[in-house]
DRENDRENTI-935442 format. One record per residue: x, y, z of N, C-alpha, C, O in turn; residue number from 1; chain. Coordinates in steps of 0.02 Angstrom, whole numbers. Layout:
N
+--------+--------+--------+--------+--------+--------+--------+--------+--------+--------+--------+--------+-----+-----+
:     nx :     ny :     nz :    cax :    cay :    caz :     cx :     cy :     cz :     ox :     oy :     oz : seq : mol :
+--------+--------+--------+--------+--------+--------+--------+--------+--------+--------+--------+--------+-----+-----+
:      X :      Y :      Z :      X :      Y :      Z :      X :      Y :      Z :      X :      Y :      Z : NUM :   A :
...
+--------+--------+--------+--------+--------+--------+--------+--------+--------+--------+--------+--------+-----+-----+
END
This chain:
155
+--------+--------+--------+--------+--------+--------+--------+--------+--------+--------+--------+--------+-----+-----+
:     nx :     ny :     nz :    cax :    cay :    caz :     cx :     cy :     cz :     ox :     oy :     oz : seq : mol :
+--------+--------+--------+--------+--------+--------+--------+--------+--------+--------+--------+--------+-----+-----+
:   -306 :   -622 :   -432 :   -240 :   -629 :   -403 :   -245 :   -613 :   -329 :   -278 :   -565 :   -309 :   1 :   A :
:   -213 :   -652 :   -290 :   -213 :   -641 :   -217 :   -144 :   -661 :   -192 :   -114 :   -709 :   -216 :   2 :   A :
:   -119 :   -624 :   -143 :    -52 :   -640 :   -117 :    -47 :   -626 :    -43 :    -90 :   -595 :    -12 :   3 :   A :
:      8 :   -650 :    -15 :     22 :   -637 :     55 :     47 :   -566 :     67 :     50 :   -543 :    124 :   4 :   A :
:     65 :   -532 :     13 :     92 :   -464 :     21 :     47 :   -420 :     62 :     68 :   -392 :    113 :   5 :   A :
:    -15 :   -414 :     42 :    -62 :   -372 :     78 :    -97 :   -410 :    134 :   -105 :   -384 :    190 :   6 :   A :
:   -119 :   -471 :    120 :   -157 :   -510 :    168 :   -119 :   -520 :    233 :   -149 :   -516 :    287 :   7 :   A :
:    -55 :   -533 :    228 :    -16 :   -551 :    287 :     42 :   -503 :    302 :     85 :   -518 :    343 :   8 :   A :
:     43 :   -446 :    268 :     99 :   -399 :    275 :    165 :   -434 :    262 :    213 :   -426 :    300 :   9 :   A :
:    167 :   -472 :    208 :    227 :   -510 :    191 :    246 :   -501 :    118 :    246 :   -550 :     80 :  10 :   A :
:    262 :   -439 :     97 :    275 :   -427 :     26 :    337 :   -463 :      0 :    341 :   -478 :    -59 :  11 :   A :
:    385 :   -477 :     42 :    446 :   -509 :     19 :    440 :   -583 :      3 :    482 :   -610 :    -32 :  12 :   A :
:    387 :   -615 :     27 :    380 :   -686 :     14 :    362 :   -702 :    -58 :    379 :   -755 :    -84 :  13 :   A :
:    327 :   -657 :    -90 :    306 :   -667 :   -160 :    267 :   -733 :   -166 :    280 :   -773 :   -210 :  14 :   A :
:    220 :   -742 :   -121 :    179 :   -802 :   -121 :    107 :   -783 :   -135 :     78 :   -741 :   -101 :  15 :   A :
:     77 :   -813 :   -186 :      9 :   -796 :   -202 :    -22 :   -847 :   -249 :      7 :   -899 :   -263 :  16 :   A :
:    -81 :   -830 :   -273 :   -114 :   -875 :   -320 :   -157 :   -834 :   -368 :   -174 :   -776 :   -356 :  17 :   A :
:   -174 :   -866 :   -423 :   -218 :   -838 :   -474 :   -276 :   -886 :   -482 :   -266 :   -946 :   -488 :  18 :   A :
:   -336 :   -859 :   -484 :   -395 :   -900 :   -495 :   -439 :   -865 :   -546 :   -439 :   -804 :   -550 :  19 :   A :
:   -476 :   -903 :   -584 :   -521 :   -871 :   -632 :   -543 :   -918 :   -687 :   -537 :   -979 :   -682 :  20 :   A :
:   -568 :   -888 :   -740 :   -593 :   -923 :   -798 :   -537 :   -966 :   -828 :   -480 :   -944 :   -832 :  21 :   A :
:   -554 :  -1026 :   -848 :   -504 :  -1073 :   -873 :   -465 :  -1046 :   -932 :   -405 :  -1059 :   -938 :  22 :   A :
:   -496 :  -1008 :   -977 :   -460 :   -982 :  -1035 :   -409 :   -929 :  -1014 :   -355 :   -924 :  -1043 :  23 :   A :
:   -427 :   -889 :   -964 :   -379 :   -840 :   -938 :   -321 :   -874 :   -902 :   -263 :   -856 :   -910 :  24 :   A :
:   -338 :   -924 :   -862 :   -286 :   -959 :   -824 :   -238 :   -996 :   -872 :   -178 :   -999 :   -859 :  25 :   A :
:   -264 :  -1023 :   -927 :   -222 :  -1057 :   -976 :   -169 :  -1009 :  -1003 :   -111 :  -1028 :  -1010 :  26 :   A :
:   -189 :   -947 :  -1018 :   -141 :   -897 :  -1043 :    -91 :   -878 :   -988 :    -32 :   -867 :  -1003 :  27 :   A :
:   -115 :   -875 :   -926 :    -69 :   -860 :   -871 :    -17 :   -915 :   -863 :     42 :   -901 :   -851 :  28 :   A :
:    -38 :   -978 :   -870 :      9 :  -1034 :   -865 :     63 :  -1029 :   -918 :    121 :  -1043 :   -905 :  29 :   A :
:     43 :  -1009 :   -979 :     93 :  -1001 :  -1032 :    143 :   -946 :  -1014 :    203 :   -955 :  -1023 :  30 :   A :
:    118 :   -891 :   -989 :    162 :   -837 :   -966 :    207 :   -861 :   -910 :    268 :   -849 :   -912 :  31 :   A :
:    179 :   -894 :   -861 :    215 :   -916 :   -802 :    272 :   -965 :   -819 :    323 :   -967 :   -786 :  32 :   A :
:    262 :  -1004 :   -872 :    313 :  -1051 :   -894 :    379 :  -1016 :   -908 :    433 :  -1043 :   -894 :  33 :   A :
:    375 :   -956 :   -936 :    435 :   -920 :   -956 :    457 :   -866 :   -908 :    514 :   -842 :   -912 :  34 :   A :
:    414 :   -847 :   -862 :    430 :   -790 :   -818 :    422 :   -806 :   -744 :    411 :   -761 :   -704 :  35 :   A :
:    427 :   -867 :   -727 :    418 :   -884 :   -656 :    477 :   -924 :   -630 :    521 :   -945 :   -668 :  36 :   A :
:    478 :   -935 :   -566 :    530 :   -977 :   -535 :    499 :  -1012 :   -475 :    450 :   -989 :   -446 :  37 :   A :
:    530 :  -1066 :   -456 :    507 :  -1103 :   -397 :    525 :  -1065 :   -334 :    577 :  -1032 :   -331 :  38 :   A :
:    483 :  -1071 :   -284 :    497 :  -1038 :   -220 :    544 :  -1082 :   -179 :    537 :  -1143 :   -179 :  39 :   A :
:    592 :  -1051 :   -144 :    635 :  -1090 :   -100 :    594 :  -1125 :    -46 :    540 :  -1102 :    -29 :  40 :   A :
:    620 :  -1179 :    -19 :    583 :  -1218 :     31 :    564 :  -1177 :     92 :    509 :  -1185 :    118 :  41 :   A :
:    609 :  -1134 :    116 :    593 :  -1095 :    175 :    535 :  -1046 :    162 :    495 :  -1032 :    207 :  42 :   A :
:    531 :  -1021 :    101 :    475 :   -977 :     83 :    411 :  -1018 :     77 :    357 :   -994 :     97 :  43 :   A :
:    415 :  -1078 :     51 :    357 :  -1122 :     48 :    331 :  -1137 :    119 :    271 :  -1136 :    130 :  44 :   A :
:    376 :  -1151 :    165 :    355 :  -1166 :    233 :    322 :  -1105 :    267 :    271 :  -1112 :    300 :  45 :   A :
:    352 :  -1047 :    258 :    323 :   -986 :    286 :    255 :   -972 :    254 :    208 :   -951 :    288 :  46 :   A :
:    249 :   -984 :    189 :    186 :   -974 :    154 :    132 :  -1021 :    180 :     75 :   -999 :    190 :  47 :   A :
:    149 :  -1083 :    191 :    100 :  -1131 :    218 :     74 :  -1107 :    285 :     13 :  -1109 :    297 :  48 :   A :
:    119 :  -1084 :    327 :     98 :  -1059 :    393 :     52 :   -998 :    386 :      1 :   -993 :    420 :  49 :   A :
:     71 :   -951 :    343 :     31 :   -889 :    335 :    -37 :   -903 :    303 :    -88 :   -877 :    327 :  50 :   A :
:    -39 :   -943 :    250 :   -103 :   -958 :    218 :   -150 :   -997 :    264 :   -211 :   -992 :    258 :  51 :   A :
:   -121 :  -1035 :    311 :   -162 :  -1076 :    356 :   -185 :  -1040 :    418 :   -220 :  -1070 :    459 :  52 :   A :
:   -168 :   -977 :    426 :   -186 :   -941 :    488 :   -226 :   -878 :    471 :   -202 :   -834 :    435 :  53 :   A :
:   -286 :   -873 :    496 :   -328 :   -814 :    485 :   -323 :   -764 :    543 :   -341 :   -706 :    535 :  54 :   A :
:   -300 :   -786 :    601 :   -298 :   -741 :    659 :   -254 :   -681 :    648 :   -272 :   -625 :    665 :  55 :   A :
:   -195 :   -691 :    618 :   -151 :   -634 :    606 :   -182 :   -586 :    555 :   -169 :   -526 :    557 :  56 :   A :
:   -221 :   -612 :    508 :   -255 :   -570 :    459 :   -307 :   -526 :    494 :   -311 :   -466 :    481 :  57 :   A :
:   -346 :   -556 :    538 :   -396 :   -518 :    575 :   -362 :   -465 :    619 :   -386 :   -409 :    624 :  58 :   A :
:   -306 :   -483 :    651 :   -269 :   -435 :    692 :   -242 :   -377 :    650 :   -246 :   -320 :    671 :  59 :   A :
:   -215 :   -392 :    591 :   -190 :   -340 :    546 :   -246 :   -293 :    526 :   -236 :   -232 :    525 :  60 :   A :
:   -304 :   -320 :    509 :   -360 :   -277 :    489 :   -382 :   -232 :    545 :   -397 :   -173 :    534 :  61 :   A :
:   -383 :   -258 :    606 :   -401 :   -218 :    664 :   -350 :   -162 :    674 :   -369 :   -105 :    687 :  62 :   A :
:   -286 :   -178 :    669 :   -234 :   -127 :    677 :   -239 :    -73 :    623 :   -231 :    -14 :    639 :  63 :   A :
:   -254 :    -91 :    561 :   -262 :    -41 :    509 :   -322 :      3 :    523 :   -319 :     64 :    513 :  64 :   A :
:   -377 :    -26 :    546 :   -435 :     16 :    563 :   -417 :     66 :    617 :   -437 :    124 :    613 :  65 :   A :
:   -379 :     44 :    667 :   -357 :     90 :    721 :   -312 :    145 :    694 :   -319 :    203 :    713 :  66 :   A :
:   -267 :    128 :    649 :   -222 :    178 :    620 :   -261 :    229 :    579 :   -250 :    289 :    586 :  67 :   A :
:   -306 :    205 :    537 :   -347 :    251 :    497 :   -388 :    297 :    543 :   -392 :    357 :    530 :  68 :   A :
:   -417 :    269 :    595 :   -458 :    309 :    641 :   -417 :    362 :    676 :   -443 :    415 :    694 :  69 :   A :
:   -354 :    349 :    687 :   -311 :    397 :    721 :   -282 :    449 :    673 :   -274 :    507 :    692 :  70 :   A :
:   -265 :    429 :    613 :   -230 :    473 :    566 :   -277 :    519 :    526 :   -261 :    578 :    517 :  71 :   A :
:   -332 :    493 :    504 :   -378 :    533 :    462 :   -399 :    598 :    496 :   -398 :    650 :    464 :  72 :   A :
:   -420 :    597 :    560 :   -440 :    661 :    591 :   -384 :    713 :    594 :   -397 :    773 :    593 :  73 :   A :
:   -323 :    691 :    598 :   -266 :    737 :    601 :   -258 :    773 :    534 :   -243 :    833 :    531 :  74 :   A :
:   -268 :    736 :    480 :   -256 :    763 :    412 :   -317 :    796 :    380 :   -309 :    841 :    339 :  75 :   A :
:   -377 :    776 :    399 :   -436 :    799 :    362 :   -451 :    873 :    369 :   -488 :    901 :    328 :  76 :   A :
:   -423 :    905 :    419 :   -432 :    977 :    424 :   -385 :   1015 :    377 :   -393 :   1075 :    365 :  77 :   A :
:   -335 :    980 :    350 :   -285 :   1011 :    306 :   -294 :    993 :    233 :   -283 :   1034 :    189 :  78 :   A :
:   -315 :    930 :    220 :   -324 :    907 :    151 :   -385 :    861 :    148 :   -408 :    835 :    199 :  79 :   A :
:   -411 :    852 :     88 :   -467 :    806 :     78 :   -440 :    735 :     81 :   -404 :    712 :     36 :  80 :   A :
:   -458 :    700 :    133 :   -435 :    631 :    143 :   -494 :    591 :    170 :   -533 :    616 :    210 :  81 :   A :
:   -499 :    529 :    147 :   -554 :    488 :    170 :   -531 :    416 :    179 :   -479 :    396 :    153 :  82 :   A :
:   -570 :    379 :    216 :   -554 :    309 :    227 :   -563 :    269 :    162 :   -614 :    277 :    128 :  83 :   A :
:   -515 :    228 :    145 :   -523 :    187 :     85 :   -568 :    127 :    100 :   -575 :    107 :    157 :  84 :   A :
:   -600 :    100 :     49 :   -642 :     41 :     60 :   -601 :    -21 :     79 :   -627 :    -68 :    109 :  85 :   A :
:   -537 :    -20 :     61 :   -491 :    -75 :     78 :   -420 :    -47 :     71 :   -410 :      6 :     42 :  86 :   A :
:   -371 :    -83 :     97 :   -302 :    -63 :     88 :   -268 :    -42 :    152 :   -297 :    -44 :    206 :  87 :   A :
:   -206 :    -22 :    145 :   -165 :     -2 :    202 :   -136 :     68 :    192 :    -90 :     87 :    228 :  88 :   A :
:   -164 :    106 :    146 :   -137 :    173 :    133 :   -193 :    222 :    119 :   -249 :    203 :    101 :  89 :   A :
:   -176 :    285 :    127 :   -220 :    340 :    107 :   -195 :    368 :     41 :   -135 :    362 :     26 :  90 :   A :
:   -239 :    398 :      3 :   -222 :    422 :    -64 :   -250 :    493 :    -74 :   -290 :    504 :   -119 :  91 :   A :
:   -228 :    540 :    -32 :   -258 :    607 :    -35 :   -231 :    650 :    -92 :   -173 :    643 :   -113 :  92 :   A :
:   -274 :    695 :   -116 :   -252 :    748 :   -160 :   -222 :    802 :   -116 :   -252 :    822 :    -66 :  93 :   A :
:   -162 :    826 :   -135 :   -128 :    875 :    -92 :   -131 :    946 :   -118 :   -108 :    992 :    -84 :  94 :   A :
:   -157 :    956 :   -177 :   -166 :   1023 :   -203 :   -102 :   1056 :   -228 :   -101 :   1117 :   -237 :  95 :   A :
:    -50 :   1018 :   -239 :     13 :   1045 :   -264 :     51 :    989 :   -299 :     27 :    932 :   -302 :  96 :   A :
:    109 :   1003 :   -326 :    150 :    953 :   -359 :    171 :    900 :   -309 :    200 :    915 :   -257 :  97 :   A :
:    155 :    837 :   -323 :    167 :    783 :   -276 :    241 :    769 :   -265 :    262 :    755 :   -208 :  98 :   A :
:    281 :    773 :   -317 :    353 :    760 :   -309 :    385 :    813 :   -264 :    423 :    797 :   -219 :  99 :   A :
:    370 :    876 :   -278 :    397 :    931 :   -238 :    374 :    925 :   -165 :    413 :    936 :   -119 : 100 :   A :
:    310 :    908 :   -156 :    284 :    901 :    -88 :    320 :    844 :    -51 :    337 :    852 :      8 : 101 :   A :
:    331 :    788 :    -84 :    365 :    732 :    -52 :    437 :    749 :    -33 :    462 :    730 :     20 : 102 :   A :
:    470 :    786 :    -77 :    538 :    808 :    -62 :    538 :    855 :     -1 :    582 :    851 :     42 : 103 :   A :
:    489 :    899 :      1 :    483 :    946 :     57 :    468 :    909 :    122 :    497 :    923 :    174 : 104 :   A :
:    422 :    860 :    119 :    404 :    822 :    179 :    465 :    786 :    207 :    475 :    782 :    268 : 105 :   A :
:    506 :    759 :    163 :    567 :    725 :    186 :    617 :    775 :    214 :    645 :    763 :    268 : 106 :   A :
:    629 :    830 :    179 :    678 :    879 :    201 :    659 :    915 :    265 :    701 :    925 :    309 : 107 :   A :
:    595 :    933 :    271 :    574 :    975 :    328 :    549 :    934 :    388 :    558 :    955 :    445 : 108 :   A :
:    518 :    877 :    375 :    487 :    840 :    429 :    510 :    767 :    435 :    485 :    730 :    477 : 109 :   A :
:    557 :    748 :    392 :    584 :    680 :    392 :    529 :    627 :    384 :    530 :    575 :    417 : 110 :   A :
:    481 :    642 :    340 :    426 :    596 :    325 :    434 :    573 :    253 :    437 :    614 :    207 : 111 :   A :
:    438 :    508 :    243 :    448 :    480 :    177 :    380 :    461 :    148 :    343 :    421 :    176 : 112 :   A :
:    364 :    490 :     90 :    301 :    478 :     54 :    317 :    455 :    -16 :    373 :    461 :    -40 : 113 :   A :
:    267 :    428 :    -49 :    275 :    409 :   -119 :    232 :    455 :   -163 :    171 :    459 :   -154 : 114 :   A :
:    264 :    491 :   -209 :    225 :    534 :   -254 :    176 :    492 :   -295 :    194 :    439 :   -321 : 115 :   A :
:    116 :    517 :   -301 :     65 :    481 :   -339 :     82 :    471 :   -412 :     62 :    421 :   -442 : 116 :   A :
:    119 :    519 :   -440 :    136 :    513 :   -511 :    179 :    452 :   -525 :    182 :    429 :   -582 : 117 :   A :
:    213 :    426 :   -473 :    255 :    366 :   -483 :    213 :    303 :   -486 :    238 :    250 :   -507 : 118 :   A :
:    150 :    307 :   -467 :    107 :    247 :   -465 :     58 :    244 :   -523 :     14 :    201 :   -524 : 119 :   A :
:     64 :    289 :   -570 :     20 :    290 :   -628 :     61 :    310 :   -688 :    119 :    330 :   -682 : 120 :   A :
:     31 :    306 :   -746 :     65 :    328 :   -806 :     21 :    377 :   -843 :    -40 :    379 :   -835 : 121 :   A :
:     54 :    417 :   -882 :     19 :    469 :   -918 :    -25 :    438 :   -973 :     -3 :    396 :  -1011 : 122 :   A :
:    -87 :    460 :   -974 :   -134 :    439 :  -1026 :   -167 :    501 :  -1053 :   -197 :    540 :  -1016 : 123 :   A :
:   -163 :    510 :  -1118 :   -192 :    569 :  -1151 :   -169 :    634 :  -1119 :   -208 :    681 :  -1110 : 124 :   A :
:   -105 :    637 :  -1100 :    -77 :    698 :  -1072 :    -89 :    709 :   -998 :    -71 :    761 :   -971 : 125 :   A :
:   -121 :    661 :   -965 :   -136 :    668 :   -894 :   -112 :    607 :   -855 :   -123 :    551 :   -876 : 126 :   A :
:    -80 :    620 :   -798 :    -61 :    566 :   -752 :   -111 :    568 :   -694 :   -111 :    616 :   -656 : 127 :   A :
:   -153 :    517 :   -687 :   -204 :    518 :   -635 :   -177 :    518 :   -563 :   -214 :    533 :   -516 : 128 :   A :
:   -114 :    500 :   -555 :    -84 :    501 :   -488 :    -53 :    567 :   -469 :    -38 :    579 :   -411 : 129 :   A :
:    -43 :    610 :   -518 :    -11 :    675 :   -505 :    -54 :    716 :   -457 :   -115 :    717 :   -462 : 130 :   A :
:    -21 :    749 :   -410 :    -56 :    789 :   -361 :    -82 :    749 :   -302 :   -118 :    775 :   -260 : 131 :   A :
:    -63 :    686 :   -299 :    -82 :    642 :   -243 :    -20 :    612 :   -212 :     33 :    610 :   -244 : 132 :   A :
:    -26 :    589 :   -152 :     28 :    552 :   -119 :      0 :    488 :    -89 :    -60 :    484 :    -73 : 133 :   A :
:     42 :    439 :    -83 :     22 :    377 :    -50 :     51 :    377 :     21 :    111 :    379 :     31 : 134 :   A :
:      6 :    376 :     69 :     25 :    373 :    139 :     14 :    303 :    164 :    -43 :    284 :    181 : 135 :   A :
:     66 :    263 :    167 :     60 :    193 :    189 :     63 :    191 :    265 :    111 :    215 :    296 : 136 :   A :
:     11 :    163 :    295 :      7 :    160 :    368 :     32 :     92 :    392 :     -4 :     55 :    426 : 137 :   A :
:     94 :     76 :    375 :    121 :     10 :    392 :    161 :     10 :    457 :    175 :    -44 :    485 : 138 :   A :
:    180 :     68 :    481 :    216 :     71 :    544 :    169 :     62 :    603 :    108 :     56 :    593 : 139 :   A :
:    196 :     61 :    663 :    152 :     55 :    722 :    110 :    118 :    728 :    126 :    170 :    698 : 140 :   A :
:     58 :    114 :    767 :      9 :    169 :    771 :     41 :    234 :    796 :     23 :    288 :    771 : 141 :   A :
:     86 :    230 :    843 :    118 :    291 :    869 :    158 :    326 :    814 :    155 :    388 :    808 : 142 :   A :
:    194 :    288 :    774 :    233 :    318 :    719 :    187 :    346 :    665 :    203 :    398 :    636 : 143 :   A :
:    132 :    312 :    651 :     84 :    338 :    602 :     54 :    405 :    625 :     47 :    451 :    585 : 144 :   A :
:     38 :    409 :    689 :     11 :    472 :    716 :     63 :    527 :    712 :     48 :    583 :    692 : 145 :   A :
:    125 :    511 :    732 :    178 :    561 :    729 :    189 :    584 :    657 :    198 :    644 :    644 : 146 :   A :
:    189 :    538 :    610 :    198 :    556 :    540 :    141 :    601 :    515 :    154 :    649 :    479 : 147 :   A :
:     80 :    585 :    535 :     23 :    627 :    515 :     29 :    696 :    545 :     13 :    746 :    512 : 148 :   A :
:     51 :    701 :    607 :     59 :    767 :    638 :    114 :    807 :    604 :    107 :    867 :    595 : 149 :   A :
:    168 :    774 :    584 :    221 :    808 :    547 :    197 :    833 :    480 :    213 :    889 :    459 : 150 :   A :
:    157 :    792 :    445 :    129 :    813 :    381 :     81 :    871 :    390 :     82 :    919 :    351 : 151 :   A :
:     40 :    868 :    441 :     -8 :    923 :    454 :     28 :    988 :    465 :      3 :   1041 :    447 : 152 :   A :
:     88 :    984 :    493 :    127 :   1045 :    507 :    148 :   1081 :    443 :    157 :   1142 :    444 : 153 :   A :
:    157 :   1045 :    388 :    179 :   1077 :    326 :    123 :   1084 :    275 :    133 :   1115 :    223 : 154 :   A :
:     66 :   1057 :    289 :     10 :   1062 :    241 :    -22 :   1130 :    244 :    -69 :   1144 :    207 : 155 :   A :
+--------+--------+--------+--------+--------+--------+--------+--------+--------+--------+--------+--------+-----+-----+
END
């Protein structure tokens, strides 16, 4: 599965594709028949433009590398954080309850985070996302740095 959501920073377009083994794709087509809808023409036009342009993708990747390079050093002295092999967010363990920490970050430093427990489900009594937060570096670099500095202040 591939989409413009991550590739082009266009999550609202809901434009993507599925590729793979014919037997898997056949089952996906059956599912899609009952759970899909046609894209409006304006979304189709925007999708054509985005899928046909690689320059904005290269620019986005460069910007994310710059954001990671700026934010990780601010946080790594406070928590274990590392560069992901791909993506636009950090996924650090914070050493405390993630929901409480996110509430505190919002209340004390006006930083909005996503508790890791919301991105996973409990399996055998354990939620693999618990104790982690998702730090999405989607804002401009100055705002990402400011957010990291605010988080460092409460860590």
